[in-house]
C-alpha positions as CSV (number, residue, x, y, z in Angstrom):
1,M,-9.1,-7.3,88.3
2,A,-9.2,-10.3,85.9
3,N,-7.4,-13.3,85.8
4,I,-4.9,-12.9,82.7
5,I,-4.0,-9.8,84.2
6,E,-3.6,-11.0,87.4
7,K,-1.1,-14.0,86.6
8,S,1.0,-11.6,84.5
9,F,1.0,-8.8,86.7
10,S,0.8,-9.7,90.0
11,L,4.4,-8.1,91.4
12,N,4.0,-4.9,89.3
13,L,0.7,-4.0,90.6
14,K,0.9,-5.0,94.4
15,V,4.5,-2.8,93.9
16,L,2.5,0.8,92.1
17,N,-0.6,-0.2,94.6
18,F,1.5,0.1,97.4
19,L,3.1,3.3,96.3
20,G,0.2,4.9,95.7
21,L,0.1,4.6,91.8
22,Y,-3.0,1.6,90.9
23,S,-5.9,1.0,92.9
24,F,-7.2,-2.8,92.7
25,G,-10.7,-1.4,92.9
26,E,-12.1,2.1,92.7
27,S,-9.4,5.1,93.7
28,S,-9.6,6.4,97.3
29,V,-8.4,9.7,98.5
30,V,-6.1,8.4,100.5
31,L,-4.8,6.5,98.1
32,K,-4.3,9.5,96.3
33,I,-2.7,11.4,98.6
34,R,0.1,8.6,99.6
35,A,0.6,8.7,96.0
36,F,1.7,12.5,95.9
37,I,2.9,12.6,98.9
38,L,5.5,10.0,98.3
39,Y,5.7,11.7,95.2
40,F,7.0,14.8,95.9
41,V,8.7,13.9,99.2
42,F,10.8,11.0,97.3
43,L,11.3,12.1,93.8
44,V,10.8,16.3,93.4
45,L,12.2,16.9,96.3
46,V,15.2,14.9,96.4
47,T,15.9,16.0,92.2
48,I,15.8,19.7,93.2
49,L,17.8,19.1,96.0
50,T,20.4,16.5,94.0
51,F,20.1,19.7,90.9
52,I,20.9,22.4,93.2
53,N,23.9,20.5,95.1
54,T,25.2,19.7,91.5
55,V,25.5,23.8,90.2
56,T,26.6,25.0,93.2
57,E,29.0,22.3,95.2
58,K,32.8,23.4,93.4
59,S,34.6,20.5,95.0
60,S,33.0,17.4,93.7
61,N,35.6,15.4,91.8
62,N,34.3,14.2,87.8
63,M,32.9,10.7,89.4
64,E,31.2,12.6,91.9
65,T,29.9,14.6,89.6
66,N,28.5,12.5,86.9
67,A,27.0,9.9,89.1
68,M,24.9,13.2,90.0
69,V,23.5,13.8,86.5
70,S,23.3,10.1,85.4
71,F,20.9,10.2,88.4
72,L,19.5,13.4,87.4
73,A,18.5,12.3,83.8
74,E,16.8,9.4,85.2
75,T,14.7,11.0,88.4
76,V,13.7,13.9,86.0
77,S,12.5,11.5,83.6
78,F,10.5,9.4,86.3
79,S,8.9,12.9,87.4
80,F,7.6,13.3,84.0
81,K,6.6,10.0,83.4
82,L,4.8,9.0,86.8
83,V,2.2,12.8,86.0
84,P,-0.2,10.0,84.3
85,F,-0.1,7.8,87.2
86,L,-1.2,10.0,89.0
87,L,-4.0,12.5,86.9
88,K,-5.5,10.0,85.1
89,S,-5.0,6.5,87.3
90,E,-8.5,5.3,86.5
91,R,-8.3,5.5,82.8
92,I,-5.0,3.9,83.0
93,R,-6.4,1.4,85.4
94,E,-8.7,0.3,82.4
95,C,-5.9,0.6,80.1
96,I,-4.0,-2.0,82.0
97,N,-7.1,-4.5,82.6
98,F,-8.3,-4.6,79.1
99,F,-7.5,-7.9,77.9
100,G,-8.9,-8.9,81.6
101,E,-12.6,-9.2,80.1
102,D,-13.8,-12.7,79.4
103,C,-14.5,-11.9,75.9
104,F,-10.5,-12.0,75.7
105,A,-10.3,-15.5,77.5
106,P,-9.1,-18.5,75.6
107,K,-11.4,-20.3,73.8
108,T,-9.5,-23.0,72.1
109,D,-6.3,-25.6,73.4
110,Q,-4.2,-23.3,70.5
111,E,-5.6,-19.7,72.3
112,R,-4.8,-20.8,75.3
113,K,-1.8,-21.9,74.7
114,I,-0.7,-18.3,72.9
115,I,-2.0,-16.9,75.8
116,E,-0.1,-19.1,78.7
117,E,3.5,-18.2,76.8
118,C,2.4,-14.3,77.0
119,V,1.4,-14.3,80.8
120,W,4.7,-16.3,80.9
121,V,6.7,-13.7,79.7
122,C,5.2,-11.1,81.4
123,R,5.9,-12.7,84.8
124,R,9.5,-13.9,83.7
125,N,10.0,-9.9,82.6
126,S,8.4,-8.5,85.7
127,T,10.5,-10.7,88.2
128,V,13.5,-10.4,86.8
129,Y,13.8,-6.4,86.8
130,F,12.4,-6.6,90.2
131,Y,15.4,-8.3,91.8
132,V,17.6,-6.0,89.3
133,I,16.7,-3.2,91.3
134,L,17.0,-4.8,94.5
135,V,20.6,-5.5,93.9
136,T,21.5,-2.1,92.0
137,H,19.9,-0.3,94.5
138,I,21.8,-2.3,97.8
139,C,25.0,-2.1,95.5
140,W,24.9,2.0,94.9
141,N,23.8,2.9,98.6
142,F,25.0,0.4,101.4
143,P,28.8,0.1,100.2
144,V,29.3,3.9,102.1
145,L,28.0,2.7,105.5
146,F,31.5,1.0,105.3
147,V,33.6,4.1,104.2
148,K,35.2,5.4,106.3
149,G,33.6,9.1,107.3
150,R,29.9,9.7,107.0
151,Q,29.3,9.8,103.3
152,L,26.0,9.4,101.6
153,P,25.3,7.0,98.5
154,L,24.0,10.8,96.6
155,S,25.4,14.3,97.6
156,L,22.0,16.7,98.1
157,W,22.0,20.0,98.9
158,L,21.0,20.0,102.7
159,P,20.4,23.0,105.7
160,Y,21.8,21.5,107.9
161,D,25.4,19.4,108.5
162,S,24.9,15.4,108.3
163,S,28.0,14.2,109.2
164,A,27.6,16.4,112.6
165,T,25.9,13.8,114.8
166,A,25.2,10.4,114.1
167,L,21.1,10.9,114.0
168,N,21.7,13.5,111.6
169,Y,23.8,10.9,109.5
170,Y,21.7,7.9,110.1
171,F,19.0,9.8,109.4
172,T,19.7,11.4,106.0
173,F,21.0,8.0,104.4
174,T,17.8,6.4,105.6
175,Y,15.9,9.0,103.8
176,I,18.4,9.2,100.3
177,A,18.1,5.4,100.5
178,T,14.7,5.4,100.9
179,A,14.4,7.7,98.0
180,I,16.6,6.2,95.8
181,L,14.2,3.0,96.4
182,Y,10.9,4.8,95.4
183,A,12.4,6.5,91.8
184,A,14.2,3.2,91.3
185,Y,10.6,0.7,91.7
186,S,8.3,3.7,90.8
187,G,9.7,5.1,87.7
188,T,11.0,1.2,86.3
189,I,8.8,-1.2,87.6
190,I,5.6,0.0,85.2
191,D,8.1,-0.6,82.1
192,P,7.8,-4.2,82.1
193,L,4.5,-3.8,82.6
194,M,3.9,-1.5,79.6
195,G,5.9,-3.8,77.8
196,G,4.1,-6.4,78.6
197,L,0.6,-4.5,77.7
198,A,1.9,-4.6,74.2
199,Y,2.6,-7.9,73.8
200,H,-0.9,-9.1,75.4
201,A,-1.9,-7.6,72.3
202,T,0.7,-8.8,69.9
203,A,-1.1,-12.4,71.8
204,Q,-4.4,-11.2,71.0
205,L,-3.8,-10.4,67.3
206,K,-2.3,-13.9,66.8
207,I,-5.4,-15.2,68.2
208,L,-7.0,-13.1,65.5
209,K,-4.9,-13.8,63.0
210,Q,-5.5,-17.6,63.6
211,N,-9.3,-17.8,63.4
212,L,-9.2,-15.9,60.1
213,Q,-6.7,-17.9,58.6
214,Y,-8.3,-21.4,59.3
215,I,-12.2,-20.0,58.7
216,D,-12.9,-23.2,57.4
217,K,-11.6,-25.0,60.8
218,H,-14.1,-23.0,62.6
219,E,-16.3,-25.2,65.0
220,D,-20.0,-23.2,63.5
221,H,-19.8,-25.4,60.5
222,T,-17.9,-28.4,58.8
223,L,-16.7,-29.1,55.4
224,S,-16.5,-32.4,53.0
225,N,-13.3,-33.1,51.7
226,S,-13.9,-31.6,48.4
227,N,-11.9,-28.7,47.5
228,E,-14.9,-27.4,44.6
229,D,-17.0,-26.9,48.4
230,I,-18.3,-23.4,48.9
231,I,-18.0,-22.1,51.9
232,E,-21.9,-20.6,52.4
233,Y,-22.0,-16.9,53.8
234,H,-24.3,-17.8,56.6
235,C,-22.0,-20.9,57.7
236,V,-19.1,-18.0,58.5
237,Y,-20.3,-14.8,58.8
238,K,-21.2,-15.1,62.9
239,H,-17.6,-16.1,62.6
240,L,-16.2,-13.4,61.5
241,E,-19.1,-10.7,62.8
242,Q,-16.7,-11.9,65.5
243,C,-13.6,-11.4,64.0
244,I,-14.1,-7.8,63.0
245,G,-15.3,-6.7,66.5
246,H,-12.6,-8.8,67.9
247,H,-10.0,-6.5,65.8
248,N,-11.9,-3.3,66.8
249,K,-10.9,-4.3,70.4
250,I,-7.4,-4.6,69.9
251,L,-7.5,-1.1,67.4
252,W,-9.3,0.3,70.5
253,F,-7.2,-0.6,73.2
254,V,-3.7,0.4,71.1
255,D,-5.4,3.9,70.9
256,E,-5.8,4.0,74.7
257,Y,-2.5,2.6,75.3
258,E,-0.7,5.6,73.5
259,E,-2.8,8.0,74.7
260,C,-2.0,6.9,78.6
261,F,1.4,5.8,77.8
262,S,2.7,7.8,75.1
263,W,4.1,10.6,77.2
264,S,5.7,8.4,79.6
265,V,7.4,6.6,77.0
266,F,8.8,9.6,75.6
267,C,10.1,10.4,78.5
268,Q,11.6,7.7,79.3
269,L,13.5,7.0,76.0
270,A,14.6,10.0,76.8
271,G,16.1,10.2,80.3
272,S,17.7,7.1,79.2
273,M,19.6,8.4,76.5
274,F,21.0,10.7,78.6
275,A,21.7,8.1,81.6
276,V,23.7,5.5,79.5
277,C,25.9,8.0,78.4
278,F,27.0,9.5,81.8
279,C,27.0,5.9,82.7
280,C,29.7,4.8,80.1
281,I,31.6,8.1,81.3
282,G,31.7,6.9,84.8
283,L,32.8,3.8,84.0
284,T,36.2,5.4,81.9
285,L,36.9,7.5,85.5
286,I,36.8,4.2,87.7
287,S,37.8,0.5,87.6
288,V,35.1,-1.4,86.3
289,N,36.1,-4.6,88.5
290,S,35.2,-2.1,92.5
291,V,31.7,-2.6,92.9
292,E,31.0,1.4,92.1
293,G,32.1,-0.2,88.5
294,F,29.6,-3.0,88.8
295,T,26.8,-0.6,89.5
296,Y,27.4,1.4,87.0
297,I,27.3,-1.7,84.7
298,A,24.2,-2.7,86.0
299,L,22.4,0.5,85.6
300,I,23.7,0.9,82.1
301,I,22.1,-2.7,81.5
302,D,19.0,-1.9,83.7
303,V,18.2,2.0,81.8
304,S,18.5,0.1,79.0
305,F,16.4,-2.9,79.5
306,Q,13.6,0.1,80.2
307,I,14.1,1.3,76.8
308,L,14.4,-2.0,75.1
309,F,10.6,-3.1,76.7
310,Y,8.7,-0.9,74.8
311,C,11.0,-0.8,71.6
312,H,10.5,-5.0,71.4
313,Y,7.5,-5.6,72.1
314,G,6.2,-2.7,70.0
315,T,7.8,-4.0,67.3
316,L,6.1,-7.0,67.5
317,L,2.9,-5.3,67.6
318,Y,4.0,-3.9,64.8
319,E,5.1,-6.8,62.9
320,E,1.7,-8.7,63.5
321,S,-0.3,-6.6,62.6
322,N,1.3,-5.9,59.6
323,D,1.0,-9.9,59.1
324,L,-2.6,-9.7,59.6
325,K,-3.2,-9.8,55.8
326,T,-0.9,-12.2,55.0
327,A,-3.0,-14.0,56.9
328,I,-6.0,-13.6,55.3
329,Y,-4.6,-14.1,52.0
330,M,-3.1,-17.4,53.4
331,G,-6.8,-19.2,54.1
332,P,-9.1,-20.2,52.2
333,W,-10.7,-17.4,50.6
334,Y,-10.7,-19.1,47.1
335,K,-13.8,-21.3,48.8
336,C,-16.0,-18.9,50.0
337,D,-19.0,-17.3,48.9
338,I,-18.6,-13.4,47.4
339,K,-20.0,-11.8,49.9
340,I,-17.9,-13.3,52.2
341,R,-14.6,-12.3,49.9
342,K,-15.7,-8.9,49.9
343,I,-15.7,-9.1,53.5
344,L,-12.7,-10.3,54.4
345,L,-11.0,-7.9,51.5
346,I,-12.5,-4.7,53.9
347,I,-10.5,-6.4,56.3
348,M,-7.1,-6.9,54.5
349,E,-7.6,-3.1,53.4
350,R,-8.1,-1.8,57.0
351,A,-4.7,-4.2,58.1
352,K,-3.3,-1.9,55.6
353,R,-2.2,0.1,58.0
354,P,-0.2,-1.8,61.4
355,M,-0.6,-0.8,64.8
356,L,2.3,1.3,65.5
357,I,3.2,2.7,69.0
358,T,4.9,6.0,69.3
359,A,6.6,7.8,71.9
360,G,5.0,11.5,72.5
361,K,3.8,10.7,69.4
362,V,7.0,11.6,67.4
363,V,9.3,8.8,67.7
364,D,7.8,5.0,67.0
365,V,9.0,2.5,69.6
366,T,9.9,0.3,67.8
367,V,14.1,-1.7,67.7
368,R,15.1,0.8,65.4
369,T,14.3,3.9,67.8
370,F,16.5,1.8,70.2
371,L,20.1,1.3,68.2
372,S,19.5,5.2,67.1
373,V,19.0,5.9,71.2
374,L,22.3,3.7,71.6
375,K,23.9,5.5,68.7
376,T,23.0,9.0,70.4
377,S,24.2,8.4,73.6
378,Y,27.4,7.0,72.0
379,S,27.4,10.4,70.1
380,L,27.2,12.2,73.6
381,I,30.1,10.4,75.0
382,A,32.5,11.2,72.2
383,V,31.2,15.0,72.4
384,L,31.4,15.4,75.8
385,N,35.1,13.5,76.1
386,N,36.5,16.0,73.7
387,Y,34.6,18.6,75.5
388,E,36.6,17.8,79.4
């Protein structure tokens, strides 16, 4: 695995590898079998059993029902969200490692600074997210062990009585806790990964902008201090050729990124909207100062950041690509040979269509979409409160 990617996403990729959803080398049959087994046993099966219990159980109070619906909203979205990682693992692995190729390695101190900042942001996001998930998991599962009676962290339909014996109870508790942990890490640890990949594309655009804006400062040629000097065609043609190739690779990555992750992002946006809604309703049914209240707040923050990862870095990518033509205009194009000006003009025309990531090729992944999701969640809360 390439050095830049390893530094940025080592934690994410290790977790995904443990779950069978990512391979550091060629995917093996054993890894794929493990991925499918864990997926069906700890995600699909639990989702089905939770749904059956939600539909058939009539004695549950509003808070329990709300907790189950919140869990279902997330797990259903995770079930669809992970499908590309199961079916297109090789293609996704190539997309993840794309910016780890030698051609994207920094060549100057300024480029190195941009890449190091990008790597630091990705590592920070992944580390914070990992521990937030862990704390939320502990708060969700383990308080029931200290409550009288053999309660479970999640109500499932079971063909046996889980409270009949201590063995039944602890076996069921362990299974549910493991399933929740699997859903939490498999469905959410990929969010800072996908957001970070978009940020790596943004970092490459920043490097490209510098190379195009300061075309007269390129190491392949030098200019005198006279403003009347003309940058000859042969001096910068090779440099522009490299810039065009760099731009083509970034464009290819964005297209491949959308092909690999667009469906996953769409599922997350839809699931998060309902999850935030029901978590907020849950807060109205309990004390905010309780452990359950803290858990709901942590879940709302967690789910909101899942959406924000995509929307924030999608917006940065859009803005950087949109500023590419401005960077060219701010450069010394007026000193260039007429042939160089024509090439720069073509690049500017091509940059008029900015790089925009979409969810399911339907919704633009921008901060505006994030605000729309929050507004829609609030509307759902109002409707459900009026219905009650």
